[in-house]
C-alpha positions as CSV (number, residue, x, y, z in Angstrom):
1,M,36.5,193.5,144.5
2,M,38.1,192.2,141.5
3,K,39.0,188.8,143.0
4,R,35.6,188.1,144.1
5,L,34.4,188.9,140.6
6,L,37.0,186.5,139.1
7,L,36.1,184.1,141.7
8,T,32.1,184.1,140.6
9,L,33.2,184.2,137.0
10,V,34.7,181.0,137.7
11,V,32.1,179.3,139.6
12,F,29.5,180.4,137.1
13,H,31.7,178.6,134.4
14,L,32.0,175.5,136.2
15,A,28.2,175.5,136.9
16,L,27.6,175.8,133.0
17,Q,30.1,173.0,132.7
18,A,28.8,170.8,135.1
19,K,25.2,171.1,133.6
20,S,26.6,170.6,130.0
21,E,26.0,167.1,128.8
22,I,26.3,165.0,125.6
23,W,23.5,162.0,125.8
24,L,22.2,159.2,123.9
25,P,19.1,157.6,122.8
26,S,18.3,154.4,125.1
27,I,18.5,152.2,122.2
28,L,22.5,153.0,121.9
29,S,23.7,151.2,125.0
30,D,25.9,148.7,126.6
31,N,25.3,145.2,125.0
32,M,24.1,146.2,122.0
33,V,24.0,144.6,118.6
34,L,24.7,146.7,115.6
35,Q,23.9,145.8,112.1
36,Q,26.3,143.9,110.0
37,N,27.7,145.3,106.7
38,S,25.7,148.1,107.1
39,N,25.9,152.3,107.8
40,A,24.8,152.3,111.6
41,T,23.4,155.4,112.5
42,I,24.9,156.7,115.9
43,W,23.1,159.8,116.9
44,G,22.4,161.8,120.2
45,W,22.1,165.4,121.7
46,S,24.4,168.1,123.2
47,T,23.9,171.2,125.3
48,Q,26.6,172.4,123.6
49,T,25.1,173.8,120.4
50,T,28.1,174.0,117.9
51,E,30.6,171.3,119.3
52,K,32.0,168.8,117.1
53,I,31.7,165.0,117.9
54,T,33.5,162.2,116.8
55,V,32.5,158.7,116.9
56,T,34.9,155.5,116.6
57,G,34.0,151.8,116.5
58,S,36.9,149.8,117.9
59,W,36.8,147.4,114.9
60,N,38.5,150.1,112.7
61,N,39.5,152.7,115.3
62,E,38.7,155.3,112.2
63,P,37.1,158.1,114.2
64,L,34.1,160.0,112.2
65,E,33.6,163.5,112.7
66,T,30.3,165.4,112.8
67,T,29.0,169.1,114.4
68,V,26.2,169.5,116.5
69,N,23.0,171.3,114.8
70,Q,20.2,172.5,116.9
71,G,21.2,170.2,119.7
72,K,21.3,167.2,117.9
73,W,24.3,165.2,116.0
74,S,24.5,161.9,114.1
75,V,26.7,159.9,112.0
76,E,26.5,156.7,109.9
77,L,29.0,154.3,111.4
78,P,30.3,151.8,108.7
79,T,30.2,148.1,110.2
80,P,31.9,145.3,109.5
81,S,30.6,141.7,109.0
82,Y,29.5,140.0,112.3
83,G,31.9,140.0,115.0
84,G,32.6,141.1,118.7
85,P,32.8,142.3,121.6
86,F,33.3,145.9,120.4
87,T,33.2,149.4,121.8
88,V,32.1,152.8,120.5
89,T,33.4,155.8,121.5
90,I,31.5,159.2,121.4
91,K,33.5,162.1,122.2
92,G,32.7,165.7,122.3
93,H,33.2,168.0,125.8
94,Q,32.5,164.7,127.2
95,E,33.3,161.1,126.7
96,I,30.8,158.4,126.3
97,V,32.0,154.2,125.8
98,L,29.5,152.1,124.8
99,K,30.9,148.6,125.7
100,N,30.4,144.8,125.0
101,I,28.9,145.6,121.6
102,Q,28.1,142.8,118.8
103,I,27.7,143.2,115.2
104,G,25.3,141.1,113.4
105,E,21.4,140.8,112.5
106,V,18.8,142.8,114.5
107,W,15.0,142.4,114.1
108,L,12.3,144.6,115.5
109,C,9.2,142.3,116.9
110,S,6.3,144.3,117.6
111,G,2.0,143.6,117.8
112,Q,0.0,142.7,120.2
113,S,-0.3,140.2,122.9
114,N,0.7,137.1,121.4
115,M,4.1,139.1,120.5
116,Q,4.3,140.6,123.6
117,W,3.8,136.9,125.7
118,S,7.1,135.9,127.7
119,A,7.9,133.0,129.8
120,N,6.4,134.9,132.7
121,N,2.9,134.8,131.0
122,G,3.6,131.0,130.6
123,F,4.0,128.7,127.3
124,D,4.6,125.1,126.4
125,H,7.7,123.7,128.2
126,A,8.3,127.7,129.6
127,E,10.5,126.5,132.4
128,E,12.5,124.2,130.4
129,E,13.3,126.9,127.9
130,V,14.3,129.3,130.5
131,K,16.8,127.3,132.0
132,A,18.6,126.8,128.6
133,A,18.2,130.4,127.4
134,N,22.2,131.0,128.0
135,Y,23.1,132.7,124.4
136,P,25.7,135.5,124.9
137,N,25.4,136.1,121.3
138,I,21.4,137.1,121.8
139,R,20.6,140.3,123.0
140,F,17.3,141.9,124.0
141,F,16.0,145.3,123.9
142,S,12.6,145.7,125.4
143,V,10.6,149.0,124.9
144,P,7.9,149.8,127.8
145,R,4.4,150.1,126.8
146,H,3.3,153.9,126.4
147,N,1.3,156.4,124.4
148,S,1.9,159.6,122.9
149,E,0.0,162.0,121.1
150,T,3.2,163.5,119.3
151,L,6.4,161.9,118.0
152,Q,9.0,160.7,120.6
153,D,12.7,160.9,120.0
154,N,13.4,158.8,122.9
155,S,12.2,155.8,125.1
156,P,13.2,154.4,128.2
157,G,14.8,150.8,127.7
158,E,18.3,149.4,127.7
159,W,20.3,146.2,125.9
160,T,20.6,143.1,128.0
161,V,22.5,139.8,127.3
162,C,20.5,136.6,127.0
163,T,20.3,134.9,130.2
164,P,17.4,132.8,132.0
165,E,16.5,135.8,133.7
166,S,16.4,138.3,130.9
167,M,14.9,135.8,128.8
168,R,11.9,135.1,130.7
169,S,10.4,138.8,130.3
170,F,11.2,138.9,126.9
171,S,8.9,138.1,123.9
172,A,8.7,134.2,123.5
173,V,8.1,134.3,119.7
174,G,10.8,136.8,119.2
175,Y,13.5,134.7,121.3
176,F,12.8,131.3,119.3
177,F,13.1,133.2,116.0
178,G,16.4,134.6,117.4
179,R,17.5,131.2,118.5
180,E,16.7,129.6,115.3
181,L,18.7,132.4,113.2
182,L,21.7,132.1,115.8
183,E,22.0,128.4,115.5
184,E,21.6,128.6,111.6
185,L,23.8,131.6,110.7
186,G,26.2,131.8,113.3
187,V,25.9,135.5,114.0
188,P,25.0,137.6,116.9
189,I,21.2,138.5,117.0
190,G,19.9,141.7,118.3
191,L,16.3,141.7,119.0
192,I,13.9,144.6,119.7
193,N,10.7,143.7,121.2
194,S,8.0,146.7,121.1
195,S,4.5,145.1,121.5
196,W,1.4,145.7,123.3
197,G,-1.3,143.4,124.3
198,G,-4.8,144.4,122.7
199,T,-4.1,147.0,120.4
200,P,-5.4,147.9,116.9
201,I,-3.3,148.3,114.0
202,E,-4.1,151.9,113.8
203,I,-2.2,153.0,116.7
204,W,0.9,151.4,115.3
205,S,0.5,153.5,112.1
206,P,2.0,157.1,111.8
207,L,-0.6,159.2,110.4
208,G,2.2,161.7,109.0
209,L,3.7,158.9,107.0
210,V,0.6,156.7,105.8
211,E,-0.8,156.7,102.5
212,K,-4.8,157.7,103.4
213,P,-4.7,159.4,106.8
214,E,-8.6,159.7,106.5
215,L,-8.8,156.2,106.2
216,L,-6.6,155.5,109.2
217,N,-8.7,157.7,111.3
218,D,-12.1,156.6,109.9
219,A,-11.1,152.9,110.8
220,A,-9.9,154.1,114.2
221,E,-13.5,155.4,114.7
222,H,-14.7,151.6,115.1
223,I,-12.0,150.6,117.7
224,A,-13.8,150.5,121.1
225,E,-12.5,152.8,123.7
226,N,-10.7,151.2,126.5
227,Q,-8.7,152.0,129.7
228,W,-5.5,150.6,128.4
229,Y,-4.2,152.3,125.5
230,S,-5.1,155.5,123.3
231,K,-7.2,154.6,120.1
232,T,-6.0,157.7,118.9
233,P,-4.1,156.6,115.4
234,G,-0.4,156.6,115.5
235,S,-0.1,156.8,119.7
236,A,2.0,153.8,120.1
237,Y,4.0,154.5,117.1
238,N,4.6,157.8,118.4
239,A,5.8,156.5,121.6
240,M,7.3,153.0,121.0
241,I,8.4,153.0,117.4
242,N,9.5,156.3,116.2
243,P,12.3,156.5,118.9
244,L,13.9,153.3,117.1
245,V,13.6,154.5,113.7
246,P,17.4,155.8,113.2
247,F,18.5,152.2,114.5
248,D,19.5,150.2,111.4
249,I,17.8,147.0,111.2
250,A,17.4,143.7,109.1
251,G,13.6,143.7,109.1
252,Y,10.3,143.0,111.0
253,L,8.3,140.7,112.8
254,W,4.6,141.3,113.6
255,Y,2.0,139.4,115.5
256,Q,-1.0,141.3,115.5
257,G,-4.9,141.3,114.1
258,E,-7.1,139.7,116.9
259,S,-8.2,143.4,118.0
260,N,-9.1,144.2,114.5
261,R,-12.1,142.1,114.2
262,Q,-14.3,144.9,115.4
263,N,-13.2,146.5,111.9
264,A,-11.9,143.7,110.0
265,D,-12.8,145.0,106.7
266,Y,-10.3,148.1,107.2
267,Y,-7.4,145.7,107.7
268,Y,-7.3,145.1,103.8
269,E,-5.7,148.6,103.4
270,T,-4.4,149.6,107.1
271,F,-2.4,146.6,107.3
272,P,-0.4,147.3,104.3
273,M,-0.4,150.9,104.7
274,M,1.3,150.5,107.8
275,I,3.8,148.2,106.5
276,N,4.6,150.8,103.7
277,S,4.6,153.6,106.6
278,W,7.5,151.7,108.6
279,R,9.7,151.3,105.5
280,K,9.2,154.9,104.8
281,A,10.5,155.9,107.9
282,W,13.2,153.6,108.1
283,G,13.9,155.0,104.6
284,N,14.1,151.4,102.9
285,A,11.2,150.2,100.8
286,D,12.4,146.7,100.6
287,L,12.8,145.9,104.5
288,P,11.6,142.7,104.9
289,F,8.2,142.1,107.0
290,Y,7.3,138.8,108.2
291,Y,4.5,138.1,110.3
292,V,1.8,135.4,111.8
293,Q,-1.7,135.1,110.7
294,I,-4.2,135.1,113.6
295,A,-4.9,131.5,115.0
296,P,-8.4,129.6,115.1
297,F,-10.0,131.1,118.2
298,D,-13.9,130.6,119.3
299,Y,-14.9,133.9,120.2
300,N,-18.3,133.2,119.8
301,N,-19.6,129.8,121.2
302,N,-19.3,127.9,117.9
303,D,-21.0,130.5,115.6
304,L,-20.1,129.6,112.3
305,E,-21.4,132.7,110.8
306,D,-18.6,134.9,113.0
307,L,-16.5,135.5,110.0
308,E,-14.8,138.8,111.0
309,P,-11.5,136.7,112.2
310,A,-11.6,135.0,109.0
311,V,-11.8,138.4,107.1
312,V,-9.0,139.6,109.3
313,R,-6.8,136.2,108.2
314,D,-8.1,136.9,104.4
315,A,-6.8,140.6,104.5
316,Q,-3.4,139.2,105.9
317,L,-3.2,136.4,103.3
318,K,-4.1,139.2,100.5
319,T,-1.1,141.4,102.2
320,M,1.4,138.8,101.4
321,Q,0.1,138.3,97.9
322,Q,0.3,142.1,97.1
323,V,3.1,143.7,99.2
324,A,6.3,143.0,98.3
325,N,8.8,141.4,100.3
326,T,6.5,140.0,103.1
327,G,6.0,136.5,104.4
328,M,3.0,135.1,106.3
329,V,3.4,132.6,108.9
330,V,0.0,130.0,109.1
331,T,-1.0,128.8,112.8
332,N,-4.2,127.2,112.1
333,D,-2.9,124.0,113.2
334,I,-1.2,125.5,116.7
335,G,-4.0,127.2,117.5
336,N,-6.3,126.5,120.7
337,L,-9.9,127.3,120.5
338,K,-10.0,128.1,124.1
339,N,-7.1,130.2,124.5
340,I,-6.3,133.2,122.2
341,H,-2.8,132.8,123.5
342,P,-1.7,129.5,122.1
343,G,1.4,127.6,124.0
344,N,3.5,126.6,121.2
345,K,5.4,129.7,120.7
346,Q,8.5,127.7,119.7
347,E,7.1,126.8,116.4
348,V,5.9,130.3,115.3
349,G,9.1,131.5,116.3
350,R,10.5,128.8,113.9
351,R,8.3,129.7,110.9
352,L,9.2,132.9,111.0
353,A,12.8,132.1,111.0
354,L,11.9,129.8,108.0
355,W,11.1,132.9,106.1
356,A,13.8,135.2,107.1
357,L,16.5,132.3,106.5
358,A,15.0,131.7,102.9
359,K,14.4,134.7,101.9
360,T,16.3,137.3,103.8
361,Y,19.8,135.0,103.9
362,G,19.2,133.0,100.7
363,V,19.6,129.5,102.8
364,E,19.0,126.9,100.3
365,H,16.4,124.4,100.6
366,I,14.1,125.8,103.0
367,E,10.2,126.1,102.2
368,P,9.1,129.1,104.2
369,S,5.4,129.0,103.6
370,G,2.6,126.2,103.5
371,P,0.4,125.8,100.7
372,V,-1.1,129.3,99.4
373,F,-4.2,129.1,97.0
374,S,-3.1,130.1,93.4
375,S,-6.0,129.4,91.3
376,M,-9.3,127.5,90.5
377,E,-10.9,125.9,87.5
378,V,-14.7,125.0,87.5
379,N,-15.1,121.3,85.6
380,K,-18.7,120.3,85.1
381,N,-20.1,120.0,89.1
382,K,-16.4,120.3,90.6
383,I,-13.9,122.8,91.2
384,I,-10.4,122.3,91.0
385,V,-8.1,124.5,93.5
386,R,-4.4,125.0,93.0
387,F,-1.7,125.9,95.3
388,D,1.5,127.3,95.4
389,H,4.1,126.2,97.7
390,A,3.1,122.4,97.4
391,E,5.5,121.6,94.6
392,G,6.2,118.4,96.6
393,G,2.3,117.6,96.6
394,L,-0.2,118.3,99.4
395,V,-0.9,116.1,102.3
396,A,-4.1,115.9,104.4
397,K,-3.5,114.8,108.4
398,G,-6.4,112.8,108.7
399,K,-8.6,110.6,106.6
400,D,-10.5,113.6,105.0
401,V,-9.6,116.9,104.0
402,L,-11.4,119.1,106.0
403,E,-13.1,122.6,105.8
404,F,-13.4,122.9,102.5
405,Y,-16.6,124.9,101.3
406,I,-18.5,125.0,97.6
407,A,-21.3,127.6,96.5
408,G,-23.0,128.0,93.4
409,V,-24.5,131.4,92.0
410,D,-27.3,131.5,95.0
411,R,-23.9,132.1,97.3
412,K,-25.1,129.4,99.7
413,F,-22.0,127.6,101.1
414,Y,-22.2,123.8,101.5
415,L,-19.3,121.6,103.1
416,A,-17.6,119.9,100.2
417,K,-15.7,116.7,99.6
418,A,-12.3,117.0,98.8
419,K,-9.7,115.0,97.0
420,I,-6.1,115.7,96.9
421,E,-4.8,115.3,93.8
422,G,-0.9,116.0,93.9
423,S,-0.4,119.8,94.4
424,Q,-4.2,120.4,93.7
425,V,-7.5,119.7,95.5
426,V,-10.8,118.3,93.7
427,I,-13.6,119.3,95.6
428,S,-17.8,119.2,95.0
429,S,-21.1,118.6,97.0
430,K,-24.3,116.9,95.9
431,E,-25.8,120.2,96.9
432,V,-24.3,122.7,94.5
433,K,-24.5,121.3,90.6
434,E,-22.8,124.4,89.1
435,P,-20.5,125.6,91.4
436,V,-18.9,129.3,91.3
437,A,-17.1,129.8,94.2
438,V,-14.5,128.1,97.2
439,R,-14.1,128.8,100.4
440,F,-11.3,127.2,103.1
441,A,-11.4,127.4,106.7
442,F,-13.2,130.3,106.3
443,S,-14.5,131.2,110.2
444,D,-13.2,131.7,113.5
445,I,-12.9,128.1,114.6
446,A,-12.0,126.2,111.5
447,L,-9.5,123.7,112.1
448,P,-8.3,122.3,108.6
449,N,-5.8,119.6,108.1
450,L,-4.1,120.5,104.6
451,F,-0.2,120.7,104.6
452,N,2.4,120.5,102.1
453,K,5.2,117.9,102.4
454,D,7.3,120.2,104.2
455,G,4.7,119.9,107.0
456,L,3.6,123.5,106.8
457,P,-0.4,124.2,106.9
458,A,-2.3,125.5,104.1
459,S,-3.7,129.6,104.5
460,A,-7.4,129.9,104.8
461,F,-8.8,131.8,102.0
462,R,-11.9,132.4,99.7
463,T,-12.3,132.7,95.8
464,D,-15.4,135.2,96.1
465,D,-15.5,138.9,96.9
466,W,-18.6,138.6,98.0
467,E,-20.2,141.0,100.6
468,L,-20.3,139.4,103.9
469,K,-23.3,139.2,106.1
C-alpha cells in the first residue's frame, strides 16, 4: 500500500513538472534584433510563481537574476554597440536559448494599407526588388491583423531573416526604409510591421493613455461601421501594439490618414494624442515619430470642393510643427490620382530614412524635408510666402508654379500667379486687390510642382483658419 502511494505521488509530481513552463512573448524569438546601446527588456511568464530566472546575453556572459512575481518576470539586459550573431539564454526550472540574434536599430512600422502594402500586392519594379532582397542583417517581425476590446500581453508572430521569400509579404515602405539605414549606417536593422488597411487612427489610440478619452470616443462615432475591423477606440492598439510595448525600439514609422477623411477635423487633435500616448506607453517622451503625409487621390471625380483629404494633410503638417521630434514625408509628387496605393514605395521608404538619418542618427549634409510654409507678408496686392527647408532656393518642375490660391476678406479663393524669388514665392491675382490669405495644394486632387534644391516637394498648407464648407 505504501509503495503504491509513493508511486502515485511520484507520478503526480512528474505530471506537475510536465505542466510547469516558462514562456516568452512572440516578439522575443530566434533571429530578433535588439536595440543597441540600451537596456533591452527581456520578459516572460512562468507557472512557477516564485522561482528565480537568470537571463544571459552571450556578448558579455554576465547573468542577470530576477524573481517571478505573480507569474511574470522581466529584466533589463544592457546591450552593446551593434553586432552579432548572439544568443540570449533564459534559465529557471527550464532553459530557453534564443539564437541568431543581432544587435542594431529597431523601428516599429504602423498605419493602414499603404504601410501594410507588400510585393504580394504589387508596386513599381516589385519582382526585381524581391529578387534582390538578400539582407541577412535586416530582420522582420509581422503582427497579424486582429482586434481586442481589452489590452493583450502577447500576439502571434516571429522574427525572420530578410530573404526574397520573407520580403515578399513584408511592408514595402518598411523594407525600403530599413535597406536605406542598413546601407548608410552599416548596422543590423529590425523592422516590426503592425499595420492594417482601412483603419482609422482612433483604433490605434489607447483610451487609457490619451489626454482626452472623451474626444477619442466622440471622434470614433463619426467613423462608419464596417465588417473588417472594430471601430472601438484602442481595439487595434490593444491587440497589435500593446504586446510590443516593453520591446525597446529606436522609433516609429507611420503611414495612415486616408480613413480619417470622414472625421478630418478631429485629426488635428487625435493624431498628436496618439503619438503622445505611444511614447507614454514606451516610457520615452522623445522617441522619434516619422510619418507620411497622404498622397493626392481623386476621391470624388475631380471635385475641387472636396477638402477633407486636404484637412487631413493640414493636420499632419500642423502635427510636425507642434509635436517635438516628429518628421513628415510629403508625397504629392509621387501619388496617383487613380490609385490610392501609389506604386513608388521605394521613394517613400527613402524619404522616411532621410528623417531618421538626419535627425535620429545625426548624419550630416542630409536635408530630410521639402519646403514648409513659415510665414507670409502682404505687400499691396501681393502676398510673399516664405518657407523653411529651402535654404538653397525653391524650384518649380515645369514652366509655371502650380496650385497657389489667394483670397481677400470675402474668403473667395482664386487661382494665383506665383513667382519664385529665392526661398520665397510671390503670389497675386487680378481678382484679388487686397489679399489676406493663401492656400497651396489644398484639395484632394492637387498636383503641385514646388520643390527645394534637394528635390523634395513642398507640403500643402493654408494660412487661414476659416471654417471649411
